[in-house]
N, C-alpha and C positions, 0 to 999 in steps of 0.2 A: 068183667069182657076184656080179656088181654091185649095188649095189640100185638098182633104178628108181623113179623116183616118178610116179608118173600127171598129166599134165596137166590140172586144172580140179579136185585132190581135195584131201585136210585131210586132212594125218596129225597125229596129237597125243600129243605124251611125257610123260612124268614128270620132273622134273630137281629131285634134292634132292645138298645140297654143304655140307658144312661148311667153315671157313678159320678157322683160331687163329691167329696168332700170340706170339712172347711172347720172352723172352730167357733166353738159356741158363742165366747164372746165380740166373734164379726163376722158378722157376714159377704161382707166385702173381702174377706182372705180367701173365698169361698174359687176350689175347682175344683174341675175334672172332667172326664171324656163320654161324649156318642160312638158307641158304636152301632152301626147294620154295617150285616154280612147277607148273603147267601151261604150256607149249609146245606151238603146235600152230603149224606147216609150209602152208601154204599156195601150191600149189604153181601160179605165172602160168601160165611157158609152162616150155616141154620143161626152159631151166634154171635160165629168173628164177624166186625164192622167197620168200614174206615170213617171217617170222615177227614172233609178239606172245606176249608172253609173258603170261599172268593166273592166277587169284590165288595171287598169290605172300603167301609168308608167312614174315616174315623176323626172327626169334630172334635175343637179342645172345646169344652165348654165353662168361662171362664170371664172375668172385665178384664182383663189380662193377656198379651200376645207373645209369648219369653217361647214358644217352640216355635218352632219354622213348619212352615207348607212342609216341609223335607225332613223334618223328623215324624211328621206323620209320614208323607208315603212310606221314610222307614217300619215304622208301624204293621203298615200294612203290609208290607213285603213281605215281614217275616212273620204277621200271621199265617201268611195266605202261603207258605214257601212248603209245609209241612202236613201231611195230610200222614192223621191220629188214627194204630188202630184202637180196638175193644171187644170189648164184648160183654156181653148186654139177654140176659135171660128172661121173661117174663118181664119185662118191666126195667132193670133192674139192674144197675151197671158192676160191673163185677171185675172186673181188673182194665185198665186204662195203659198201651204200652209205645208211650209216648215214643221221638227214634233220640237214636243219642244225639247228643250236643244240643235239641230243644232249651232252647230259654226257660226258665222259672216260667220271667212272668206268661209267654205265650201258654207254654202248658196250663197255666192256674185258669184261663181266659178261655180256655178250651177246657179244661172241665167242669167247671160256671155252663160254657151250653148245653155240657151232657144232665149234668143237675137234673137243669129243665125238662128235657126227653124224656128222663127216668123216674116211670109211674109204673108202682106196683097197684093191679086193678083185684080182687077177691069179690069173688059172687054173693056177698050178703053187704060188701060197703066199701068204698072209694080208697083210699090212703097211700101219703108217698111214703117211699120204701126211705131210709138211711144215703145217704151221703155216700160214696164211692172215695175214699180222699187214696190221690195218690202222692206217696215220698217223693222229692227231687231232692234228690244231692248230689250238691258243686264242691270237684274239686276243687280244695283247697292245696295251695302250695305250702314245701310244708319254711316252717316256724326256725330263725336262727335261737340256740339257746339266748339267752342273757347273761 
């Protein structure tokens, strides 16, 4: 059974994840973030859709408190600032169209969310399809020759 999104409709999902990292030698050096948000998917046409995050809650998962509440607020605002257009057909994300100037880290989080929504179903079996990667190219300042 294919997932069909109806044109002109909005679909809302709750997304929650916890990401932690640590060094193998020391569990006390672990750090991470928890993200909980609502995701609105607006179907603009048959395969063109727009994703917008809202009501984001970001929490630090760490015994240390080096990031201030203000910094987490700035992260939340950056995630919610821009909607992202993408195309999806038969459960597979075909193209991601980020806004110019979108930070690489926000784009990566949005791509991860799309990966969760991306499935392709065949009549005989259900299978996960290969994730489509969007490449972020950050312009760099000219370097003086040494």
